[in-house]
C-alpha positions as CSV (number, residue, x, y, z in Angstrom):
1,M,107.1,123.0,64.4
2,E,108.3,124.3,61.3
3,L,112.2,122.4,60.2
4,S,114.4,123.9,57.9
5,N,117.6,121.4,57.2
6,T,120.5,121.7,56.2
7,V,122.4,118.6,54.8
8,S,126.2,118.3,54.2
9,M,128.3,115.7,53.0
10,M,131.5,115.0,55.2
11,G,134.0,112.3,54.2
12,E,132.0,108.9,53.3
13,G,129.0,109.9,56.0
14,L,126.0,112.2,55.4
15,Q,125.5,114.7,58.3
16,V,122.1,115.5,58.7
17,E,121.8,119.4,60.3
18,V,118.8,120.6,61.4
19,E,117.8,123.6,62.3
20,R,114.9,123.7,65.2
21,L,112.1,127.2,65.5
22,C,110.8,128.2,68.2
23,P,106.9,127.5,68.1
24,E,106.2,130.9,70.3
25,C,108.3,133.0,68.8
26,G,109.7,131.7,65.3
27,A,113.6,132.5,66.6
28,T,116.3,130.1,66.7
29,M,116.6,127.3,69.5
30,V,119.6,125.5,70.5
31,E,120.0,122.4,72.2
32,F,119.6,123.6,76.1
33,D,120.0,119.8,78.2
34,R,120.2,116.0,76.9
35,L,119.5,113.4,78.9
36,T,119.6,109.3,77.8
37,E,117.4,106.7,79.9
38,D,115.4,103.6,78.8
39,G,117.6,103.7,75.1
40,A,116.3,106.8,74.1
41,V,117.9,110.4,74.1
42,F,115.4,113.3,75.4
43,I,117.0,116.2,73.9
44,W,115.2,119.5,75.6
45,Y,115.4,123.0,73.3
46,A,115.7,126.8,74.6
47,C,114.8,130.0,72.2
48,T,117.6,131.7,72.0
49,R,115.5,134.7,71.7
50,E,116.0,136.4,75.9
51,D,112.7,137.7,75.7
52,C,110.8,134.5,74.7
53,T,110.9,131.2,76.9
54,G,109.7,128.6,74.3
55,Q,110.7,125.8,75.2
56,W,110.6,121.7,73.3
57,L,111.4,118.5,73.2
58,S,112.8,115.6,71.2
59,K,113.3,112.3,71.6
60,K,115.4,109.8,69.8
61,A,116.0,106.2,70.0
62,L,119.8,105.0,70.6
63,R,121.2,103.4,67.5
64,M,120.7,98.8,67.9
65,R,124.4,97.3,67.5
66,S,123.9,94.4,64.9
67,L,127.4,91.6,66.6
């Protein structure tokens, strides 16, 4: 899957925005659903094209907090 990254500075932090492209047709994908389970966040992306059924699942670990 091809990703296009856009990086921008916001205040003192760094924000990275990732534009996901559909593996079926190459159109932009948007977040469709999000689930947090067992210390991870699962994010479903769906294609923005009306006649395309492309989907993508992303898994990200939750950040550990230091005490």
